[in-house]
PyMOL CGO cylinders between C-alpha atoms (Angstrom):
from pymol import cmd
from pymol.cgo import CYLINDER

trace = [
    CYLINDER, -12.79, 8.39, 12.84, -15.51, 5.79, 12.67, 0.3, 1, 1, 1, 1, 1, 1,
    CYLINDER, -15.51, 5.79, 12.67, -14.06, 2.57, 11.32, 0.3, 1, 1, 1, 1, 1, 1,
    CYLINDER, -14.06, 2.57, 11.32, -16.26, -0.35, 10.32, 0.3, 1, 1, 1, 1, 1, 1,
    CYLINDER, -16.26, -0.35, 10.32, -14.21, -3.29, 9.11, 0.3, 1, 1, 1, 1, 1, 1,
    CYLINDER, -14.21, -3.29, 9.11, -15.73, -5.42, 6.39, 0.3, 1, 1, 1, 1, 1, 1,
    CYLINDER, -15.73, -5.42, 6.39, -14.40, -8.79, 5.34, 0.3, 1, 1, 1, 1, 1, 1,
    CYLINDER, -14.40, -8.79, 5.34, -13.11, -9.33, 1.86, 0.3, 1, 1, 1, 1, 1, 1,
    CYLINDER, -13.11, -9.33, 1.86, -13.03, -13.11, 1.86, 0.3, 1, 1, 1, 1, 1, 1,
    CYLINDER, -13.03, -13.11, 1.86, -10.46, -15.49, 3.33, 0.3, 1, 1, 1, 1, 1, 1,
    CYLINDER, -10.46, -15.49, 3.33, -7.08, -14.25, 4.48, 0.3, 1, 1, 1, 1, 1, 1,
    CYLINDER, -7.08, -14.25, 4.48, -4.79, -13.26, 1.64, 0.3, 1, 1, 1, 1, 1, 1,
    CYLINDER, -4.79, -13.26, 1.64, -7.45, -12.80, -1.01, 0.3, 1, 1, 1, 1, 1, 1,
    CYLINDER, -7.45, -12.80, -1.01, -7.49, -9.05, -1.59, 0.3, 1, 1, 1, 1, 1, 1,
    CYLINDER, -7.49, -9.05, -1.59, -8.45, -8.01, -5.10, 0.3, 1, 1, 1, 1, 1, 1,
    CYLINDER, -8.45, -8.01, -5.10, -6.19, -5.90, -7.27, 0.3, 1, 1, 1, 1, 1, 1,
    CYLINDER, -6.19, -5.90, -7.27, -8.86, -3.21, -7.25, 0.3, 1, 1, 1, 1, 1, 1,
    CYLINDER, -8.86, -3.21, -7.25, -8.76, -3.07, -3.43, 0.3, 1, 1, 1, 1, 1, 1,
    CYLINDER, -8.76, -3.07, -3.43, -4.96, -2.86, -3.42, 0.3, 1, 1, 1, 1, 1, 1,
    CYLINDER, -4.96, -2.86, -3.42, -5.00, -0.09, -6.03, 0.3, 1, 1, 1, 1, 1, 1,
    CYLINDER, -5.00, -0.09, -6.03, -7.58, 1.81, -3.98, 0.3, 1, 1, 1, 1, 1, 1,
    CYLINDER, -7.58, 1.81, -3.98, -5.43, 1.56, -0.83, 0.3, 1, 1, 1, 1, 1, 1,
    CYLINDER, -5.43, 1.56, -0.83, -2.28, 2.66, -2.67, 0.3, 1, 1, 1, 1, 1, 1,
    CYLINDER, -2.28, 2.66, -2.67, -4.14, 5.55, -4.32, 0.3, 1, 1, 1, 1, 1, 1,
    CYLINDER, -4.14, 5.55, -4.32, -5.39, 6.75, -0.94, 0.3, 1, 1, 1, 1, 1, 1,
    CYLINDER, -5.39, 6.75, -0.94, -1.86, 6.59, 0.45, 0.3, 1, 1, 1, 1, 1, 1,
    CYLINDER, -1.86, 6.59, 0.45, -0.52, 8.42, -2.63, 0.3, 1, 1, 1, 1, 1, 1,
    CYLINDER, -0.52, 8.42, -2.63, -2.89, 11.36, -2.10, 0.3, 1, 1, 1, 1, 1, 1,
    CYLINDER, -2.89, 11.36, -2.10, -1.83, 11.67, 1.53, 0.3, 1, 1, 1, 1, 1, 1,
    CYLINDER, -1.83, 11.67, 1.53, -4.44, 9.67, 3.45, 0.3, 1, 1, 1, 1, 1, 1,
    CYLINDER, -4.44, 9.67, 3.45, -2.96, 8.01, 6.54, 0.3, 1, 1, 1, 1, 1, 1,
    CYLINDER, -2.96, 8.01, 6.54, -2.52, 4.25, 6.66, 0.3, 1, 1, 1, 1, 1, 1,
    CYLINDER, -2.52, 4.25, 6.66, -5.09, 4.06, 9.46, 0.3, 1, 1, 1, 1, 1, 1,
    CYLINDER, -5.09, 4.06, 9.46, -7.68, 5.99, 7.45, 0.3, 1, 1, 1, 1, 1, 1,
    CYLINDER, -7.68, 5.99, 7.45, -6.97, 3.95, 4.30, 0.3, 1, 1, 1, 1, 1, 1,
    CYLINDER, -6.97, 3.95, 4.30, -7.54, 0.84, 6.38, 0.3, 1, 1, 1, 1, 1, 1,
    CYLINDER, -7.54, 0.84, 6.38, -10.86, 2.14, 7.65, 0.3, 1, 1, 1, 1, 1, 1,
    CYLINDER, -10.86, 2.14, 7.65, -12.08, 3.24, 4.23, 0.3, 1, 1, 1, 1, 1, 1,
    CYLINDER, -12.08, 3.24, 4.23, -11.22, -0.02, 2.51, 0.3, 1, 1, 1, 1, 1, 1,
    CYLINDER, -11.22, -0.02, 2.51, -11.62, -2.62, 5.25, 0.3, 1, 1, 1, 1, 1, 1,
    CYLINDER, -11.62, -2.62, 5.25, -8.05, -3.88, 4.74, 0.3, 1, 1, 1, 1, 1, 1,
    CYLINDER, -8.05, -3.88, 4.74, -6.31, -4.57, 8.07, 0.3, 1, 1, 1, 1, 1, 1,
    CYLINDER, -6.31, -4.57, 8.07, -3.77, -1.92, 9.11, 0.3, 1, 1, 1, 1, 1, 1,
    CYLINDER, -3.77, -1.92, 9.11, -0.78, -4.34, 9.06, 0.3, 1, 1, 1, 1, 1, 1,
    CYLINDER, -0.78, -4.34, 9.06, -1.64, -5.22, 5.45, 0.3, 1, 1, 1, 1, 1, 1,
    CYLINDER, -1.64, -5.22, 5.45, -1.92, -1.54, 4.49, 0.3, 1, 1, 1, 1, 1, 1,
    CYLINDER, -1.92, -1.54, 4.49, 1.45, -0.96, 6.17, 0.3, 1, 1, 1, 1, 1, 1,
    CYLINDER, 1.45, -0.96, 6.17, 3.03, -3.82, 4.21, 0.3, 1, 1, 1, 1, 1, 1,
    CYLINDER, 3.03, -3.82, 4.21, 1.61, -2.57, 0.92, 0.3, 1, 1, 1, 1, 1, 1,
    CYLINDER, 1.61, -2.57, 0.92, 2.87, 0.94, 1.75, 0.3, 1, 1, 1, 1, 1, 1,
    CYLINDER, 2.87, 0.94, 1.75, 6.39, -0.35, 2.40, 0.3, 1, 1, 1, 1, 1, 1,
    CYLINDER, 6.39, -0.35, 2.40, 6.29, -2.35, -0.83, 0.3, 1, 1, 1, 1, 1, 1,
    CYLINDER, 6.29, -2.35, -0.83, 5.19, 0.76, -2.72, 0.3, 1, 1, 1, 1, 1, 1,
    CYLINDER, 5.19, 0.76, -2.72, 8.02, 2.84, -1.25, 0.3, 1, 1, 1, 1, 1, 1,
    CYLINDER, 8.02, 2.84, -1.25, 10.69, 0.24, -1.99, 0.3, 1, 1, 1, 1, 1, 1,
    CYLINDER, 10.69, 0.24, -1.99, 9.39, -0.22, -5.56, 0.3, 1, 1, 1, 1, 1, 1,
    CYLINDER, 9.39, -0.22, -5.56, 9.49, 3.52, -6.24, 0.3, 1, 1, 1, 1, 1, 1,
    CYLINDER, 9.49, 3.52, -6.24, 13.06, 3.73, -4.98, 0.3, 1, 1, 1, 1, 1, 1,
    CYLINDER, 13.06, 3.73, -4.98, 14.29, 0.75, -6.98, 0.3, 1, 1, 1, 1, 1, 1,
    CYLINDER, 14.29, 0.75, -6.98, 14.73, 2.45, -10.37, 0.3, 1, 1, 1, 1, 1, 1,
    CYLINDER, 14.73, 2.45, -10.37, 16.98, 5.07, -8.78, 0.3, 1, 1, 1, 1, 1, 1,
    CYLINDER, 16.98, 5.07, -8.78, 19.07, 2.39, -7.12, 0.3, 1, 1, 1, 1, 1, 1,
    CYLINDER, 19.07, 2.39, -7.12, 19.42, 0.53, -10.40, 0.3, 1, 1, 1, 1, 1, 1,
    CYLINDER, 19.42, 0.53, -10.40, 20.57, 3.66, -12.18, 0.3, 1, 1, 1, 1, 1, 1,
    CYLINDER, 20.57, 3.66, -12.18, 23.23, 4.46, -9.58, 0.3, 1, 1, 1, 1, 1, 1,
    CYLINDER, 23.23, 4.46, -9.58, 24.49, 0.88, -9.35, 0.3, 1, 1, 1, 1, 1, 1,
    CYLINDER, 24.49, 0.88, -9.35, 25.19, 0.68, -13.10, 0.3, 1, 1, 1, 1, 1, 1,
    CYLINDER, 25.19, 0.68, -13.10, 26.92, 4.05, -13.23, 0.3, 1, 1, 1, 1, 1, 1,
    CYLINDER, 26.92, 4.05, -13.23, 30.62, 4.03, -14.02, 0.3, 1, 1, 1, 1, 1, 1,
    CYLINDER, 30.62, 4.03, -14.02, 32.96, 6.40, -12.13, 0.3, 1, 1, 1, 1, 1, 1,
]
cmd.load_cgo(trace, "trace")
């Protein structure tokens, strides 16, 4: 895996397009490390976005079960 990191501006300024690309790669099964290499986004940032994606996808289920009456 040849990984050439490219800068995307100052820290914290990732475009929505870049974030969508990373999340799409993760969704199709690409590893976080490979998504980082392909997009130039640091691995810790990819990991954070991945965790955010997982918690967001679980949230609707949690909301449904918390409002359910027994």
